[in-house]
C-alpha positions as CSV (number, residue, x, y, z in Angstrom):
1,M,-29.3,-45.6,45.1
2,D,-32.6,-46.6,46.5
3,I,-32.3,-49.9,48.4
4,D,-35.0,-51.9,50.0
5,P,-33.6,-52.8,53.4
6,N,-35.6,-56.0,53.5
7,K,-34.1,-57.2,50.2
8,G,-31.1,-59.6,50.1
9,Q,-30.0,-62.5,52.2
10,Y,-26.4,-62.9,51.1
11,S,-23.6,-65.1,52.6
12,I,-20.4,-63.4,53.7
13,Q,-18.6,-64.8,50.7
14,L,-21.1,-63.3,48.2
15,A,-21.2,-60.0,50.2
16,S,-17.5,-59.9,49.9
17,K,-17.5,-60.5,46.1
18,I,-20.2,-57.8,45.6
19,S,-18.8,-55.1,47.9
20,G,-15.1,-55.7,47.1
21,V,-14.3,-56.1,50.8
22,G,-12.4,-59.2,51.8
23,V,-14.1,-61.8,54.0
24,H,-11.5,-61.3,56.8
25,T,-11.9,-57.6,56.7
26,I,-15.7,-57.8,56.9
27,R,-15.4,-59.9,60.0
28,A,-12.9,-57.5,61.6
29,W,-15.0,-54.4,60.8
30,E,-18.0,-56.1,62.4
31,K,-16.2,-57.3,65.5
32,R,-14.1,-54.2,66.2
33,Y,-16.3,-51.3,64.9
34,Q,-19.8,-52.7,64.3
35,A,-19.6,-51.3,60.8
36,V,-22.5,-53.5,59.8
37,T,-24.7,-55.8,61.9
38,P,-25.9,-58.6,59.6
39,D,-28.8,-60.9,60.6
40,R,-28.2,-64.5,61.4
41,N,-30.1,-67.4,59.9
42,S,-31.4,-70.4,61.8
43,S,-28.0,-72.0,61.5
44,G,-26.2,-69.0,63.0
45,R,-24.7,-67.9,59.7
46,R,-24.4,-64.2,58.7
47,E,-26.9,-63.0,56.2
48,Y,-26.2,-59.6,54.6
49,S,-28.8,-57.2,53.2
50,D,-28.4,-54.8,50.3
51,V,-28.0,-52.0,52.9
52,D,-25.1,-53.9,54.5
53,I,-23.4,-54.4,51.2
54,E,-23.8,-50.7,50.3
55,R,-22.2,-49.6,53.6
56,L,-19.3,-52.0,53.1
57,S,-18.7,-50.6,49.6
58,L,-18.8,-47.0,50.8
59,L,-16.5,-47.7,53.7
60,S,-14.1,-49.5,51.4
61,Q,-14.0,-46.6,49.0
62,L,-13.4,-44.1,51.8
63,C,-10.6,-46.2,53.3
64,T,-8.9,-46.4,49.9
65,L,-9.0,-42.6,49.8
66,G,-7.2,-42.4,53.2
67,H,-9.9,-42.4,55.9
68,S,-9.4,-44.6,59.0
69,I,-12.1,-47.2,59.4
70,G,-12.2,-46.6,63.1
71,K,-13.3,-43.0,62.6
72,I,-15.9,-43.6,59.9
73,A,-17.4,-47.0,60.7
74,G,-20.1,-45.6,63.0
75,L,-21.2,-42.9,60.6
76,P,-24.7,-43.2,59.1
77,T,-24.7,-44.2,55.4
78,P,-25.9,-40.7,54.1
79,E,-22.9,-39.1,55.9
80,L,-20.5,-41.6,54.2
81,K,-21.9,-40.6,50.8
82,I,-21.4,-36.9,51.8
83,L,-17.8,-37.6,52.7
84,L,-17.2,-39.2,49.3
85,E,-18.8,-36.2,47.5
86,K,-16.5,-33.8,49.5
87,L,-13.6,-35.8,48.1
88,G,-14.9,-35.3,44.6
89,K,-16.1,-38.9,44.3
90,Q,-19.4,-40.4,43.6
91,A,-20.5,-43.6,45.4
92,E,-19.9,-46.6,43.2
93,M,-23.1,-48.3,42.2
94,V,-23.4,-51.7,44.0
95,E,-25.7,-53.8,41.9
96,V,-26.6,-57.3,42.9
97,R,-27.5,-58.9,39.6
98,E,-29.8,-61.8,39.5
99,N,-27.4,-63.5,37.1
100,D,-24.6,-63.2,39.6
101,L,-26.7,-64.7,42.4
102,N,-27.6,-67.6,40.1
103,L,-23.9,-68.1,39.2
104,S,-22.9,-68.0,42.8
105,K,-25.1,-71.0,43.6
106,T,-23.9,-73.0,40.6
107,P,-21.4,-75.8,41.4
108,V,-18.2,-75.6,39.4
109,N,-16.4,-78.6,37.9
110,P,-12.8,-77.4,37.5
111,Q,-12.1,-79.9,34.8
112,E,-15.1,-78.8,32.8
113,S,-14.2,-75.2,33.3
114,L,-10.6,-75.9,32.0
115,K,-12.0,-77.7,29.0
116,N,-14.3,-74.7,28.2
117,L,-11.5,-72.3,28.6
118,L,-9.2,-74.2,26.3
119,M,-11.9,-74.7,23.6
120,A,-12.6,-70.9,23.7
121,L,-8.9,-70.1,23.4
122,K,-8.6,-72.5,20.5
123,S,-11.3,-70.5,18.6
124,Y,-10.0,-67.1,19.8
125,K,-13.3,-66.6,21.6
126,L,-11.8,-64.2,24.1
127,D,-15.1,-62.8,25.3
128,I,-16.1,-66.3,26.4
129,I,-12.9,-66.7,28.4
130,S,-13.5,-63.4,30.2
131,H,-17.1,-64.4,30.9
132,E,-16.0,-67.8,32.3
133,F,-13.5,-66.0,34.6
134,N,-16.2,-63.6,35.8
135,K,-18.3,-66.7,36.8
136,L,-15.3,-68.4,38.4
137,K,-14.5,-65.3,40.5
138,L,-18.0,-65.4,42.0
139,V,-18.0,-69.1,42.8
140,L,-14.4,-69.8,43.8
141,N,-12.2,-68.3,46.4
142,P,-8.7,-67.0,45.4
143,R,-7.0,-70.2,46.5
144,Q,-9.3,-72.4,44.5
145,L,-9.0,-70.1,41.5
146,S,-5.2,-70.2,41.7
147,L,-4.6,-73.9,42.3
148,E,-7.6,-75.5,40.5
149,I,-7.9,-73.2,37.5
150,I,-5.0,-70.9,36.8
151,T,-2.1,-73.3,37.5
152,P,-3.3,-76.2,35.4
153,L,-4.5,-73.8,32.6
154,L,-1.1,-72.1,32.3
155,K,0.6,-75.5,32.3
156,E,-1.7,-76.9,29.6
157,V,-1.4,-73.8,27.4
158,G,2.4,-73.6,27.8
159,N,2.8,-77.3,26.8
160,S,0.4,-76.7,23.8
161,V,2.5,-73.8,22.6
162,I,5.7,-76.0,22.7
163,E,3.8,-78.7,20.8
164,G,2.5,-76.2,18.3
165,T,-1.2,-76.7,18.9
166,F,-1.5,-73.2,20.3
167,S,0.2,-70.1,19.0
168,I,2.2,-67.5,20.9
169,S,-0.5,-64.9,20.2
170,Q,-3.1,-67.2,21.8
171,E,-0.9,-67.5,24.9
172,H,-0.4,-63.8,25.0
173,A,-4.2,-63.1,24.7
174,L,-4.9,-65.5,27.5
175,S,-2.2,-63.9,29.6
176,S,-3.7,-60.5,29.2
177,I,-7.2,-61.7,30.3
178,L,-5.8,-63.6,33.3
179,K,-3.8,-60.6,34.4
180,F,-6.9,-58.4,34.2
181,H,-9.0,-60.7,36.3
182,M,-6.2,-61.5,38.8
183,G,-5.5,-57.8,39.2
184,H,-9.2,-57.2,39.8
185,L,-9.3,-59.7,42.6
186,L,-6.2,-58.3,44.2
187,F,-7.5,-54.7,43.9
188,R,-10.7,-55.6,45.6
189,G,-8.8,-57.2,48.5
190,A,-6.5,-54.2,48.9
191,N,-8.2,-53.0,52.1
192,M,-7.6,-56.3,53.8
193,K,-6.5,-55.8,57.4
194,S,-4.5,-58.5,59.2
195,T,-3.0,-58.9,62.7
196,K,-0.5,-61.6,61.5
197,P,3.1,-60.5,62.1
198,Y,4.3,-60.8,58.5
199,R,5.1,-58.4,55.7
200,I,5.7,-60.3,52.5
201,L,7.4,-58.7,49.5
202,L,6.7,-60.3,46.1
203,T,8.9,-59.9,43.0
204,T,11.0,-61.6,40.3
205,P,14.7,-61.1,39.6
206,E,16.0,-58.4,37.3
207,G,15.4,-59.5,33.7
208,D,12.6,-62.0,34.6
209,Y,9.3,-60.5,33.4
210,H,7.2,-63.7,34.1
211,E,4.9,-62.5,36.9
212,F,2.1,-65.2,37.0
213,G,3.9,-67.0,39.9
214,I,4.0,-63.9,42.1
215,L,0.4,-62.9,41.1
216,Q,-0.7,-66.3,42.2
217,A,1.3,-65.9,45.4
218,A,-0.5,-62.6,46.0
219,L,-3.9,-64.4,45.6
220,L,-2.8,-67.0,48.1
221,C,-1.6,-64.3,50.5
222,N,-5.0,-62.6,50.1
223,Y,-6.8,-65.9,50.9
224,Y,-4.8,-66.5,54.0
225,N,-5.1,-62.9,55.1
226,L,-1.3,-62.3,55.0
227,P,-0.1,-58.8,54.5
228,Y,1.9,-58.4,51.3
229,F,3.5,-55.9,49.0
230,Y,3.4,-56.6,45.3
231,L,6.5,-55.1,43.8
232,G,6.0,-56.5,40.3
233,P,8.5,-58.3,38.1
234,N,12.0,-57.4,37.0
235,L,13.4,-55.9,40.2
236,P,17.2,-55.3,40.6
237,V,18.5,-56.8,43.7
238,D,19.5,-53.5,45.4
239,S,16.0,-52.1,44.7
240,L,14.5,-55.2,46.4
241,L,16.7,-54.8,49.4
242,D,15.9,-51.1,49.7
243,A,12.2,-51.8,49.5
244,Y,12.6,-54.6,52.1
245,R,14.2,-52.2,54.6
246,S,11.8,-49.3,53.9
247,L,8.7,-51.5,54.2
248,E,10.1,-53.4,57.2
249,G,9.6,-56.7,55.5
250,N,10.3,-60.1,57.0
251,I,9.7,-62.4,54.1
252,A,11.1,-61.8,50.6
253,M,9.3,-64.0,48.1
254,I,11.0,-64.3,44.7
255,G,9.4,-66.1,41.8
256,S,12.0,-67.3,39.2
257,A,10.5,-68.7,36.0
258,V,13.4,-68.3,33.6
259,I,17.1,-67.4,33.5
260,P,17.1,-63.8,32.3
261,E,18.3,-63.2,28.7
262,N,22.1,-62.8,28.4
263,K,22.5,-64.0,32.0
264,G,23.6,-67.4,33.3
265,H,22.9,-69.7,36.2
266,E,25.5,-67.9,38.2
267,F,23.6,-64.6,37.9
268,I,20.3,-66.0,39.2
269,Q,22.0,-67.9,42.1
270,G,24.1,-64.8,42.9
271,Y,20.8,-62.8,43.1
272,F,19.3,-65.2,45.6
273,D,22.6,-65.3,47.6
274,K,22.8,-61.6,47.9
275,V,19.2,-61.3,49.0
276,A,19.5,-64.0,51.6
277,K,22.8,-62.6,53.1
278,N,21.3,-59.1,53.5
279,L,18.1,-60.2,55.2
280,T,19.4,-59.9,58.7
281,K,15.9,-60.3,60.1
282,G,13.8,-62.3,57.8
283,Q,13.4,-65.2,55.4
284,L,13.9,-65.6,51.7
285,I,11.5,-67.8,49.8
286,V,12.4,-68.8,46.2
287,G,9.8,-70.3,43.9
288,G,11.0,-71.7,40.6
289,G,11.7,-74.5,38.2
290,P,14.6,-76.8,37.5
291,H,16.9,-74.0,36.6
292,V,17.1,-73.0,40.3
293,D,19.7,-74.9,42.3
294,Q,17.7,-75.8,45.4
295,R,20.7,-77.0,47.4
296,R,22.6,-73.8,46.8
297,V,19.6,-71.7,47.7
298,E,19.1,-73.6,50.9
299,K,22.7,-73.3,51.9
300,N,21.6,-70.0,53.2
301,S,20.1,-70.8,56.6
302,N,17.2,-68.3,56.1
303,A,16.3,-69.4,52.6
304,K,13.8,-72.0,51.4
305,F,13.0,-73.3,47.9
306,L,9.4,-74.1,46.9
307,G,9.0,-75.9,43.5
308,S,5.3,-75.8,43.0
309,M,2.2,-73.7,43.8
310,E,1.0,-76.5,46.1
311,Q,4.2,-76.2,48.2
312,L,3.8,-72.5,48.3
313,D,0.2,-73.0,49.5
314,D,1.3,-75.3,52.3
315,F,4.0,-72.8,53.3
316,L,1.6,-69.8,53.5
317,K,-1.0,-71.9,55.3
318,S,1.6,-72.6,58.0
319,L,2.2,-68.9,58.7
């Protein structure tokens, strides 16, 4: 890819979105390894060129393939490309589209965005929903996207399905699009490095396949630069405890949206009790609705119940 080194004056937020490297990781790579050396504007803010963004993308791809950032950060860009080729990979094209730059500078009104998304879903205009989320990912950070868009959108659509104004198929179509875009954001932040002393495991109880809560928790962990392991939904309690020990976790975060089919309240409370009692060094965080007995959960001295995304956000912010 031929790049004009004088082209591009991008903020760190936009450089992150284009390259796929988290903002915290970019700062760490600059400070520790001088992987890139962006210019500064008159206000002292970093300004990244197309060359900087290309290097960040190449470094990210190589780290994903197993290279240590400390060993490759000082290599010239052509050598990074050669390393990728030796691994049978081609450097991904990093294209800064004019449309993306324009979108990144466009203010977003969350209420207007929610209205547009609901109107598009009502008419089954799924391409418009996906386009809107592409725009929102450029403009909003993971925290804003989770709290200001995804949480109220899921609540509104869920209520509309109960009322009969939206169908189950519309809800499922929206779910598929949301999972794709949330997964894309999480994948792009997979190389995030953190010095915070936490290892958070995210899952739902066996029989509970509702994963939006833990997906949003992962987005918030990403935003606060907290190390996490996304284990997915529907995890038997013994498998969670085994993963917790193997990964040396210190926080088990369990999202509980429903009581699993053919199970009762006692099953779900017993799941939480067993996890809490086996975390000899660590904390259990339970997120859920009215079916979760908060008092029983918190009878375990190392357990805490969070009843909303806002409460989860406050908790993660405090770590």
